[in-house]
PANUDO-798238 format. One record per residue (C-alpha): residue in three letters; z, x, y. Coordinates in steps of 0.2 Angstrom, whole numbers, padded with zeros to 4 digits, always signed. Example, Ala and Ser with C-alpha at 12.3 -4.5 7.8 and 13.67 -1.06 7.14 Angstrom:
<recs>
ALA+0039+0062-0022/SER+0036+0068-0005/
</recs>
This chain:
<recs>
MET+0011-0042+0043/ARG+0026-0048+0034/GLU+0038-0038+0045/ARG+0029-0045+0061/ALA+0031-0062+0053/ALA+0050-0059+0051/GLY+0053-0057+0069/GLU+0042-0072+0074/LEU+0048-0084+0061/ALA+0067-0080+0063/LEU+0070-0095+0074/TYR+0067-0106+0058/GLU+0081-0098+0050/ARG+0093-0106+0062/ILE+0086-0124+0060/PRO+0097-0133+0046/SER+0082-0142+0037/TYR+0072-0126+0037/ARG+0087-0115+0031/ARG+0089-0127+0016/ALA+0070-0126+0012/ILE+0071-0107+0013/GLU+0087-0106+0002/ALA+0080-0119-0010/SER+0065-0107-0013/GLY+0076-0093-0017/ALA+0071-0083-0002/THR+0083-0076+0011/GLY+0072-0077+0026/ALA+0057-0087+0033/ALA+0045-0073+0032/GLU+0048-0072+0013/ILE+0040-0089+0011/ALA+0027-0087+0024/VAL+0009-0089+0017/ILE+0001-0073+0023/GLY-0016-0066+0017/ASP-0035-0069+0017/GLU-0043-0085+0014/GLU-0042-0084-0005/ALA-0024-0080-0005/VAL-0020-0094+0007/ALA-0030-0107-0003/ALA-0021-0101-0019/GLU-0004-0105-0011/VAL-0010-0122-0005/ARG-0016-0125-0023/ARG+0001-0119-0030/TYR+0011-0131-0018/ARG+0000-0146-0024/GLU+0001-0141-0042/ALA+0020-0141-0040/GLY+0020-0159-0034/ALA+0019-0157-0015/THR+0011-0172-0007/GLU+0012-0165+0010/VAL+0009-0147+0015/VAL+0012-0142+0033/PHE+0006-0125+0040/THR+0009-0117+0057/ALA-0004-0104+0061/THR+0003-0090+0072/GLU-0004-0076+0083/LEU+0001-0062+0071/ASP-0017-0058+0067/GLY-0024-0061+0084/GLU-0036-0075+0090/GLU-0049-0071+0077/GLY-0036-0073+0063/ARG-0029-0089+0070/VAL-0046-0097+0071/ARG-0050-0092+0053/THR-0033-0099+0048/TRP-0037-0116+0056/ARG-0054-0117+0049/LEU-0048-0113+0032/LEU-0034-0126+0033/GLY-0046-0139+0039/GLU-0058-0136+0024/LEU-0043-0137+0012/SER-0037-0153+0020/ARG-0054-0161+0016/GLY-0051-0158-0003/
</recs>
């Protein structure tokens, strides 16, 4: 899945603000910092961002895992946004 993400997310590596965020994280590419996994893994990453002090966490769901995966992702993110 991460290999597929590398191709789909490569465009972010050319946008200066995203490039800075990627580099600040210590990663070399956008796919390295992409949150990929099941609901438990995604929820854990959201918690990690919040615990690190993030006041706003923005996600973009892709079609990497098909329509069912996209719907599951949006459902989970909606639940997480409510606290």
